[in-house]
C-alpha positions as CSV (number, residue, x, y, z in Angstrom):
1,M,79.7,117.2,111.0
2,A,82.6,118.3,108.7
3,T,84.4,115.5,107.0
4,K,88.2,115.1,106.9
5,A,88.0,114.9,103.1
6,R,87.5,118.6,102.9
7,T,91.0,119.3,104.1
8,I,92.8,116.6,102.0
9,G,95.7,118.2,100.2
10,R,96.5,120.9,102.8
11,T,99.3,119.7,105.1
12,K,101.2,123.0,105.6
13,H,100.3,126.3,107.2
14,V,100.2,129.6,105.4
15,T,103.4,131.5,105.8
16,V,103.9,135.2,105.5
17,S,107.0,136.4,103.6
18,G,108.0,139.6,101.9
19,I,107.9,139.7,98.2
20,G,111.3,139.4,96.5
21,V,113.1,138.5,99.8
22,S,115.7,135.9,99.1
23,A,116.5,132.9,101.3
24,T,119.6,134.8,102.5
25,G,117.5,137.8,103.4
26,T,118.6,140.1,100.7
27,T,115.9,142.2,99.1
28,N,115.1,144.7,96.4
29,P,112.2,146.4,98.0
30,G,109.2,147.5,96.0
31,V,107.5,150.8,96.8
32,R,104.0,150.7,98.2
33,L,102.2,153.4,96.3
34,P,99.4,155.8,97.2
35,V,96.2,154.2,95.9
36,E,95.4,157.3,93.8
37,A,98.7,156.8,91.9
38,L,98.3,153.1,91.4
39,M,94.7,153.4,90.2
40,S,95.2,156.5,87.9
41,S,98.7,156.8,86.6
42,S,99.6,155.4,83.2
43,Q,103.0,154.3,84.4
44,Y,101.4,151.8,86.8
45,K,98.9,150.4,84.3
46,L,100.3,146.9,84.4
47,Q,100.6,146.8,88.2
48,R,97.0,148.1,88.4
49,D,95.8,145.3,86.1
50,L,97.5,142.7,88.3
51,F,96.5,144.2,91.6
52,L,92.8,144.5,90.8
53,Q,92.6,141.0,89.4
54,G,94.6,139.5,92.2
55,F,92.6,141.2,94.9
56,A,89.4,140.2,93.2
57,A,90.6,136.6,93.1
58,V,91.3,136.5,96.8
59,Q,87.8,138.0,97.5
60,N,86.1,135.5,95.2
61,K,87.6,132.5,96.9
62,D,85.1,130.3,98.7
63,A,85.5,130.6,102.5
64,F,85.3,126.8,102.8
65,Y,87.1,123.9,101.3
66,R,84.5,122.0,99.3
67,N,85.2,118.9,97.3
68,S,82.0,118.3,95.4
69,L,79.0,120.2,93.9
70,F,76.9,118.8,96.8
71,N,79.2,120.4,99.3
72,K,78.9,123.7,97.5
73,L,75.2,123.6,98.1
74,E,75.4,122.3,101.6
75,V,74.3,124.5,104.5
76,D,77.3,126.3,105.9
77,G,76.3,125.2,109.4
78,G,77.8,121.8,108.5
79,F,81.3,123.3,108.4
80,T,83.7,124.1,111.2
81,F,86.8,126.4,111.4
82,M,88.9,123.5,110.2
83,D,87.2,123.7,106.8
84,I,88.0,127.4,106.3
85,D,90.4,128.2,103.5
86,P,93.1,130.4,105.2
87,T,93.9,132.1,101.8
88,S,90.4,133.4,101.4
89,Y,89.5,137.0,102.2
90,W,86.9,135.8,104.7
91,A,89.6,134.0,106.7
92,V,92.1,136.9,106.6
93,A,89.4,139.4,107.6
94,S,88.2,137.2,110.5
95,I,91.7,137.3,112.1
96,H,90.7,140.8,113.4
97,G,87.5,139.7,115.3
98,L,84.4,137.8,114.4
99,P,83.7,135.0,114.1
100,Y,86.5,134.4,116.7
101,E,87.7,131.1,115.2
102,P,91.3,129.9,115.1
103,Y,93.1,130.8,111.8
104,D,94.8,128.3,109.6
105,F,94.1,125.2,111.7
106,L,95.3,121.9,110.3
107,A,93.9,118.4,111.2
108,S,97.4,117.7,112.7
109,D,97.3,120.8,114.9
110,K,96.6,120.4,118.6
111,L,94.6,122.7,120.8
112,Q,96.7,123.5,123.8
113,N,95.3,124.1,127.3
114,T,96.2,127.8,126.8
115,D,94.5,128.0,123.4
116,W,91.1,129.4,122.8
117,H,88.7,126.9,121.4
118,P,85.0,126.6,120.5
119,P,82.8,125.5,123.4
120,L,82.9,121.8,124.1
121,P,80.2,119.9,125.9
122,N,79.8,121.3,129.5
123,D,82.6,123.7,128.8
124,P,81.8,127.5,128.6
125,P,83.4,129.5,125.7
126,R,86.6,131.3,126.6
127,P,87.4,134.7,125.2
128,G,90.3,135.0,122.8
129,G,91.1,136.6,119.5
130,Y,94.4,137.6,118.0
131,C,94.4,141.4,117.9
132,H,96.7,143.6,119.8
133,H,94.9,146.9,120.5
134,G,95.8,149.2,123.4
135,D,99.2,147.7,124.0
136,I,102.8,148.2,122.7
137,L,102.4,145.5,120.0
138,F,99.6,147.4,118.1
139,P,102.0,148.8,115.4
140,T,104.0,145.6,114.9
141,W,101.1,143.1,115.0
142,H,99.3,144.9,112.1
143,R,102.4,145.0,110.0
144,P,102.5,141.3,109.1
145,Y,98.7,141.4,108.9
146,V,98.9,143.7,105.8
147,L,101.9,141.7,104.6
148,L,99.7,138.5,104.6
149,L,97.1,140.0,102.3
150,E,99.8,141.6,100.1
151,K,101.4,138.1,99.6
152,L,98.1,136.4,98.9
153,I,97.2,139.0,96.2
154,H,100.7,138.7,94.8
155,D,100.4,134.9,94.6
156,E,97.2,135.3,92.6
157,A,98.7,138.0,90.5
158,T,101.7,135.6,89.7
159,T,99.3,133.1,88.2
160,I,97.5,135.8,86.3
161,A,100.8,137.3,84.9
162,N,101.9,133.9,83.6
163,S,98.6,133.5,81.8
164,Y,99.1,136.5,79.5
165,P,99.9,135.9,75.8
166,E,103.7,135.6,75.2
167,K,103.9,139.1,73.6
168,L,102.6,140.6,76.9
169,K,103.9,138.2,79.5
170,A,107.4,139.6,79.9
171,D,106.0,143.1,80.6
172,Y,103.5,141.8,83.2
173,L,106.1,139.7,84.9
174,K,108.3,142.7,85.2
175,A,105.5,144.8,86.7
176,L,104.8,141.9,89.1
177,E,108.3,142.3,90.6
178,Q,107.3,145.8,91.8
179,L,103.7,145.1,92.7
180,R,103.0,145.9,96.4
181,F,99.9,146.7,98.4
182,P,98.8,150.4,98.1
183,Y,98.0,152.8,100.9
184,W,95.4,155.5,101.3
185,D,96.7,158.7,103.0
186,W,93.6,159.9,104.8
187,A,95.5,162.9,106.1
188,S,96.9,164.2,102.8
189,P,96.1,167.7,101.4
190,V,94.2,165.9,98.6
191,T,92.0,164.1,101.1
192,L,91.5,167.3,103.0
193,E,90.1,168.8,99.7
194,K,88.3,165.9,98.1
195,G,87.5,163.3,100.8
196,V,87.4,159.6,100.1
197,P,88.8,158.9,96.5
198,S,86.4,157.7,93.9
199,V,88.4,154.4,93.6
200,F,86.6,153.2,96.8
201,W,83.2,153.9,95.3
202,D,83.3,152.8,91.7
203,E,81.1,149.7,91.2
204,T,83.3,148.3,88.4
205,V,86.9,148.7,87.2
206,E,88.2,148.1,83.7
207,V,91.3,145.9,83.4
208,D,93.2,144.2,80.6
209,T,93.0,140.5,81.5
210,P,94.9,137.6,79.8
211,R,91.7,137.2,77.8
212,G,91.3,140.8,76.8
213,K,89.7,144.0,78.3
214,K,87.0,143.3,80.9
215,S,85.0,145.2,83.4
216,I,85.1,143.5,86.8
217,P,83.5,144.3,90.2
218,N,85.7,146.8,92.1
219,P,87.4,144.9,95.0
220,L,88.1,148.2,96.8
221,R,84.4,149.1,97.0
222,S,83.1,146.3,99.3
223,Y,83.2,142.6,100.1
224,T,80.2,140.3,99.7
225,L,79.9,138.1,102.8
226,P,79.9,134.4,102.3
227,R,78.6,133.8,105.8
228,D,76.5,135.6,108.3
229,L,78.4,138.2,110.2
230,G,77.3,139.3,113.6
231,T,74.6,137.9,115.9
232,L,70.9,137.9,114.9
233,Q,69.2,140.0,117.6
234,L,66.3,142.3,117.9
235,A,65.9,145.1,115.4
236,G,64.2,147.9,117.3
237,N,61.3,146.4,119.2
238,S,60.6,143.5,116.9
239,A,62.3,140.2,116.0
240,N,64.4,140.1,112.9
241,P,63.5,136.7,111.3
242,T,64.1,137.6,107.7
243,K,67.9,137.9,108.3
244,R,68.1,141.3,106.7
245,P,70.9,143.6,107.6
246,Y,70.1,146.4,110.1
247,K,71.7,149.2,112.0
248,P,71.5,148.3,115.7
249,D,70.1,150.4,118.5
250,G,73.3,149.8,120.4
251,N,74.6,146.4,119.4
252,M,77.0,145.4,116.7
253,P,75.5,145.5,113.1
254,F,74.3,142.2,111.8
255,T,75.0,141.4,108.1
256,P,73.7,138.2,106.6
257,K,75.3,136.1,104.0
258,G,75.0,137.6,100.5
259,Y,75.1,141.2,101.6
260,S,78.1,143.5,101.2
261,T,80.2,145.6,103.6
262,I,79.0,149.2,103.9
263,R,79.9,152.7,105.0
264,H,77.6,155.2,106.6
265,P,74.5,153.1,105.6
266,D,71.3,155.0,104.9
267,S,67.8,153.8,105.6
268,N,67.9,151.6,102.5
269,Y,71.2,150.0,103.7
270,V,73.2,151.7,100.9
271,S,76.5,153.4,101.5
272,N,76.3,157.1,101.8
273,Q,79.3,158.3,99.7
274,D,78.8,162.0,100.4
275,G,78.3,161.4,104.2
276,T,81.5,159.3,104.4
277,S,83.6,161.9,102.5
278,L,82.2,164.7,104.7
279,A,83.1,162.8,107.9
280,I,86.6,162.2,106.5
281,V,87.2,165.8,105.4
282,T,86.0,167.1,108.8
283,S,88.2,164.7,110.8
284,C,91.2,165.3,108.4
285,N,91.0,169.0,109.3
286,T,90.3,168.7,113.0
287,T,92.0,165.5,114.0
288,Y,94.3,163.6,111.6
289,R,96.5,166.4,110.4
290,P,97.1,168.2,113.7
291,S,97.5,164.9,115.5
292,L,100.1,163.6,113.0
293,Y,101.9,166.9,113.3
294,Q,102.1,166.3,117.1
295,L,103.1,162.7,116.6
296,F,106.1,163.5,114.4
297,N,107.2,166.5,116.4
298,Y,106.6,165.6,120.0
299,V,106.3,161.9,120.6
300,K,109.7,160.3,121.1
301,T,109.2,157.0,122.9
302,W,107.6,153.8,121.7
303,K,105.2,153.4,124.6
304,H,103.6,156.8,124.0
305,F,103.7,156.4,120.2
306,S,102.4,152.9,119.9
307,N,98.9,152.8,121.4
308,H,96.1,154.8,122.8
309,G,95.7,154.1,126.5
310,D,96.2,152.7,130.0
311,T,94.1,150.9,132.5
312,N,94.6,153.8,134.9
313,Y,95.2,157.5,134.5
314,S,97.1,157.7,137.8
315,V,98.9,155.2,140.0
316,K,99.5,154.8,143.7
317,V,103.1,155.7,144.7
318,K,104.5,155.3,148.2
319,A,106.1,158.4,149.7
320,E,109.2,158.2,152.0
321,D,106.9,158.4,155.1
322,G,105.0,155.3,153.9
323,T,101.9,157.0,152.8
324,E,100.4,156.5,149.4
325,K,99.4,159.2,146.9
326,D,98.1,159.4,143.4
327,V,100.7,160.4,140.8
328,K,99.7,161.6,137.3
329,P,101.7,161.9,134.1
330,Q,103.8,165.1,134.1
331,T,102.2,167.9,132.2
332,E,105.5,169.1,130.6
333,T,105.7,166.0,128.5
334,F,102.0,165.1,128.4
335,G,100.5,168.3,126.9
336,H,101.0,167.1,123.3
337,Y,100.3,163.5,123.9
338,T,98.9,161.5,120.9
339,S,99.6,158.1,119.5
340,I,99.4,156.3,116.2
341,E,96.5,154.1,117.5
342,F,94.5,157.1,118.6
343,I,94.7,158.7,115.2
344,H,93.9,155.3,113.6
345,D,90.8,155.0,115.7
346,G,89.4,158.2,114.3
347,V,89.7,156.9,110.7
348,H,87.7,153.8,111.6
349,A,84.9,155.9,113.0
350,A,84.7,158.4,110.2
351,L,84.7,155.7,107.5
352,G,82.2,153.4,109.1
353,G,79.6,155.8,110.5
354,Q,76.5,154.6,112.3
355,G,76.1,150.9,111.5
356,G,79.1,150.7,109.1
357,H,81.5,147.9,109.4
358,M,84.7,150.0,109.7
359,A,83.4,151.6,112.9
360,N,83.1,148.3,114.8
361,P,86.4,146.5,115.7
362,D,84.9,143.0,115.5
363,I,83.9,143.3,111.8
364,A,86.0,146.2,110.5
365,A,88.5,144.1,108.5
366,F,85.8,142.8,106.2
367,D,85.6,146.2,104.5
368,P,88.5,146.2,102.0
369,I,89.3,149.8,102.8
370,F,90.5,148.5,106.2
371,F,93.7,147.2,104.7
372,L,94.5,150.4,102.7
373,H,93.9,152.3,105.9
374,H,96.3,150.0,107.9
375,C,98.8,150.1,105.1
376,N,98.9,153.9,105.6
377,V,99.2,153.4,109.4
378,D,102.2,151.2,108.7
379,R,103.6,153.9,106.4
380,L,103.3,156.4,109.2
381,I,104.9,154.0,111.7
382,A,107.8,153.4,109.3
383,I,108.4,157.2,108.8
384,W,108.3,157.7,112.6
385,Q,110.8,154.9,113.0
386,A,113.1,156.6,110.5
387,I,112.8,159.8,112.5
388,N,113.3,158.0,115.8
389,P,115.6,155.1,114.9
390,N,116.4,154.3,118.6
391,A,112.9,154.2,119.9
392,W,111.7,150.6,120.3
393,L,109.9,148.1,122.4
394,N,113.1,147.4,124.5
395,E,113.8,151.1,125.3
396,S,114.8,151.8,128.8
397,D,111.8,154.0,129.5
398,L,109.5,151.0,129.4
399,N,111.0,149.8,132.6
400,N,111.5,153.2,134.2
401,T,110.2,152.7,137.7
402,T,109.8,156.5,138.3
403,D,107.4,156.9,135.4
404,P,103.7,156.7,136.4
405,L,103.1,155.0,133.0
406,K,105.7,152.3,133.6
407,D,103.1,149.6,133.4
408,K,101.6,150.8,130.2
409,K,100.3,147.9,128.1
410,L,103.3,145.6,128.9
411,F,101.1,142.5,129.0
412,T,98.2,140.9,127.2
413,E,95.0,139.3,128.6
414,G,95.5,136.4,126.3
415,T,94.8,135.4,122.7
416,F,94.0,132.2,120.9
417,T,97.7,131.2,121.4
418,Q,99.0,133.4,124.2
419,E,98.5,132.9,127.9
420,P,96.9,135.8,129.8
421,R,98.9,138.1,132.0
422,V,102.2,137.2,130.4
423,A,104.6,140.1,129.6
424,I,104.9,141.1,126.0
425,D,108.1,142.4,124.3
426,E,109.9,142.4,120.9
427,N,110.1,138.6,121.0
428,T,106.4,137.9,121.6
429,P,105.1,135.8,118.8
430,L,102.8,137.9,116.5
431,T,100.2,135.1,116.1
432,P,98.8,133.9,113.8
433,F,101.4,135.2,111.3
434,R,103.9,132.5,110.5
435,K,107.4,133.2,109.3
436,S,107.9,129.5,108.7
437,E,106.1,126.3,109.4
438,N,107.3,126.2,113.0
439,E,108.0,129.9,113.7
440,Y,105.8,133.0,114.1
441,W,106.9,136.5,113.3
442,T,108.0,138.7,116.2
443,S,108.2,142.5,116.5
444,K,112.0,142.2,116.3
445,G,111.6,140.4,113.0
446,V,109.3,143.0,111.4
447,R,111.1,146.1,112.7
448,D,112.7,146.9,109.3
449,V,110.2,147.2,106.4
450,V,113.0,146.9,103.8
451,A,113.8,143.5,105.1
452,L,110.2,142.6,104.5
453,G,110.5,143.5,100.8
454,Y,108.8,146.9,100.6
455,T,109.3,150.6,101.4
456,Y,107.3,153.8,101.0
457,P,107.9,156.9,98.8
458,E,109.2,159.0,101.6
459,L,111.7,156.3,102.8
460,H,112.6,155.3,99.2
461,D,113.8,158.9,98.8
462,N,116.1,158.5,101.8
463,I,114.5,160.5,104.6
464,D,117.3,162.2,106.6
465,K,117.3,160.7,110.0
466,E,119.6,163.5,111.3
467,K,117.2,166.2,110.3
468,N,114.8,167.7,112.9
469,Q,111.3,166.3,112.9
470,K,110.0,169.6,111.8
471,S,111.5,169.0,108.3
472,F,108.7,166.5,107.6
473,D,106.1,169.1,106.7
474,R,103.5,167.2,104.8
475,Y,101.2,167.5,107.8
476,K,102.6,170.9,109.0
477,W,100.2,172.5,111.4
478,Q,100.2,175.4,113.8
479,I,99.0,174.3,117.2
480,I,98.4,176.9,119.9
481,G,95.4,175.6,121.9
482,N,95.2,171.9,122.7
483,L,92.7,170.0,124.8
484,L,93.9,166.7,126.3
485,Q,91.3,164.3,127.4
486,L,91.1,160.9,129.0
487,L,88.1,158.8,128.2
488,K,86.7,155.5,129.5
489,K,87.1,153.1,126.6
490,N,84.4,150.5,127.5
491,A,81.9,152.6,129.3
492,A,79.5,153.1,126.3
493,D,79.1,149.4,125.3
494,G,80.6,150.0,121.9
495,P,82.3,152.7,119.8
496,Y,81.4,156.3,120.5
497,E,82.7,159.8,119.9
498,L,83.2,162.8,122.1
499,R,82.6,166.0,120.2
500,V,84.0,169.3,121.4
501,F,82.4,172.7,120.8
502,L,83.6,176.2,121.8
503,D,81.7,179.2,123.0
504,I,78.2,177.9,122.2
505,D,75.1,178.2,124.4
506,H,73.8,174.7,123.7
507,A,75.1,171.7,121.8
508,D,73.7,168.2,121.4
509,K,74.0,165.2,119.0
510,D,72.1,167.2,116.3
511,T,74.4,170.2,116.4
512,S,76.2,170.3,113.1
513,K,79.9,169.5,112.9
514,N,80.0,172.1,110.2
515,C,79.1,174.9,112.5
516,P,82.0,177.3,113.4
517,N,81.8,176.3,117.0
518,F,82.8,172.7,116.3
519,A,86.5,172.2,117.3
520,G,86.9,168.5,116.7
521,L,86.3,165.1,118.3
522,I,87.8,162.0,119.8
523,S,86.7,158.6,118.4
524,V,86.8,155.7,120.8
525,F,87.2,152.4,118.8
526,A,85.6,150.0,121.3
527,R,83.9,146.6,121.0
528,T,80.4,145.9,122.3
529,K,79.7,143.8,125.4
530,E,79.0,140.8,123.3
531,T,82.6,140.6,122.0
532,Q,84.8,137.6,122.7
533,C,88.0,139.7,122.8
534,A,89.8,138.6,125.9
535,N,91.8,141.8,126.2
536,C,88.6,143.9,126.0
537,K,86.8,141.9,128.6
538,A,89.7,142.0,131.0
539,H,90.0,145.8,130.9
540,P,86.6,147.3,131.6
541,D,88.4,150.3,133.2
542,A,90.7,150.9,130.1
543,V,91.3,154.6,129.4
544,V,91.9,156.2,126.0
545,H,94.2,159.2,125.7
546,G,93.2,161.7,123.0
547,N,93.4,165.3,122.2
548,V,91.7,168.0,120.1
549,D,93.4,170.9,118.5
550,L,91.4,174.0,119.3
551,T,93.4,176.5,117.3
552,N,91.4,176.8,114.1
553,C,88.1,177.0,115.9
554,M,89.4,179.7,118.3
555,Q,90.6,181.7,115.3
556,A,87.2,181.3,113.6
557,L,85.4,182.6,116.7
558,N,87.9,185.4,117.1
559,I,89.2,184.1,120.4
560,N,92.7,185.3,121.1
561,V,94.9,182.3,120.6
562,N,98.0,184.0,122.1
563,S,96.4,184.6,125.5
564,N,94.4,182.7,128.0
565,A,91.1,184.1,126.6
566,L,89.5,180.7,126.3
567,Q,87.9,179.8,129.6
568,P,87.0,176.2,130.7
569,Q,83.3,177.1,130.8
570,Q,83.3,177.9,127.1
571,I,84.2,174.3,126.3
572,K,81.2,172.0,125.8
573,F,81.2,168.2,125.3
574,V,78.7,166.0,123.5
575,A,79.0,162.2,123.6
576,V,77.3,160.1,120.9
577,S,77.1,156.4,120.4
578,T,78.4,155.4,116.9
579,N,76.1,152.4,116.5
580,S,72.8,153.9,117.8
581,N,73.4,157.7,117.3
582,K,72.0,158.2,120.8
583,Q,73.4,161.0,122.9
584,L,75.3,159.7,126.0
585,N,76.1,161.4,129.3
586,W,79.6,162.6,128.6
587,E,80.3,162.8,132.3
588,D,80.0,159.0,132.5
589,L,82.8,158.8,129.9
590,V,85.3,161.5,130.6
591,T,87.9,161.0,133.2
592,Q,89.8,164.2,132.8
593,A,90.2,167.1,130.4
594,D,92.9,169.7,130.5
595,L,93.6,172.8,128.4
596,F,97.1,173.5,127.2
597,K,98.7,176.4,125.3
598,S,101.7,175.8,123.1
599,D,104.6,178.0,122.2
600,E,106.1,177.0,118.8
601,S,107.3,180.5,117.9
602,S,111.0,179.7,117.9
603,N,112.8,178.2,114.9
604,D,114.6,176.0,117.4
605,H,112.3,172.9,117.9
606,T,114.1,172.0,121.1
607,V,112.8,175.0,123.0
608,W,109.1,174.5,122.0
609,S,107.0,174.3,125.1
610,Q,103.4,173.7,126.3
611,T,101.8,175.1,129.4
612,H,98.9,173.8,131.4
613,V,96.2,176.5,131.4
614,A,93.3,175.0,133.2
615,T,91.6,171.8,134.2
616,V,88.3,171.7,132.3
617,Y,87.0,168.5,133.9
618,P,86.5,167.6,136.7
619,K,85.8,171.0,137.9
620,S,87.6,172.1,141.0
């Protein structure tokens, strides 16, 4: 039984605030830098020293409050969620999923009837969690999540900066003012060429500390777990009593205390650097860049931009004669459909691989690269907002009764602090992120990144809101052939990917993604059946919208991209479980697949069009 003494001294909650934001709200925003620049450029040397030491300090914090040497040696089973230090990396990462415990809970806090809580005697556990995936709050909920870690690192860096000798202190304090969390642009031309930067693989990094130059463990490489993560289950056909990590047959990976997070683990449970980079380069070419191009040029409304799916592809609509009919999204606006969450999902899958933490939603945030990934997602959201300043959660199309997607993700199935089946909007509290002791952040409050104390290079250089979206050409891409697909999110009991091949006699899970017939894939970032996520359990019929650009593959195979030369029978699907690497029956997962042709030949973006060519599945 945990004792009250362990929480003595903590009487206030952790609040999330922007760095450099004054009490009146004025701010001098610091620029969030690309991680390659922060880690390599001489002009950011002092910021780099502070960031690496600050991040390492957050990771090195004990997950528990312990007030004696005896307690430090005590079995962790004697502690409860009330003993967790909310400023530790363990606590911050656990907000996203496992171990599904309330975050930042004080002895004075009360569990409401609507709150999730650990099972009490004769009381079954109730699903909960904090995350917003698959609804309109996906972009805004993750914004204060990254801001929380940014502030915790900055707090540690402040202590460190003030510890330098007097002759250095002033320079480090000046660098501290501009220190912000970095992002990794996984769709940049550099990533397309080189894959995952070496800064995520180096075992140690050299920094100038207040006590001189030192080599410290690289906090970007991995995080060593202070508690068991996952559920001890069967490994293959035998029990797993040694509590060793393993890659599951189909369940979520189990990682015991003392082991580190991992990416594309090999048979020795070591991260496969080459395999991870190859997966990223492949997806960067086939998915990230063309999808971002579509996102910036075609997606205009918040509901389509914000998240990846619906509970239904079609809805019942009553005709004037009283009869009902199925109505599907209109193809003239749906042919280039993509979302920031769909693109985000693919990065998780490519970074994690079979058995890797990033590929599994319940444990993804324990890998430090999670936050650099989400910082880039936030950057892309901010850029899209600058291009579409009037698109927001309260836009009229969310309530357009003639739109078949009018009910798209406008409610949640409940979290630790939110009742199920309650409508969500710009004023919905983004729990557990507190703006003050008695107030949570809302989407309305985090809409403007500058007001939160930071910006990004593109926005800092004053992106022209009046210019056409085509002017943002970092991800410029020519799209002619496009395959839109709707996939059942929870039908595979965990994450999976649907691979698309063109003009090939046979393809299976062993067919190389490097073969010229491989067009791309859709990654489905789904939790396993053992998850406690309320939203996931309540939506077994959830559907993910995704697309694959076929243009490059068609050109490689000499298929005329300017005609209807590609026939539906030339398109083959292969579904593979991310956790087990087993081939799945793709027909159990695909709801619909449609082939579109795009015409972007005009310099006038407003006349670009897309035409439905054929239905690939189901076959008529």
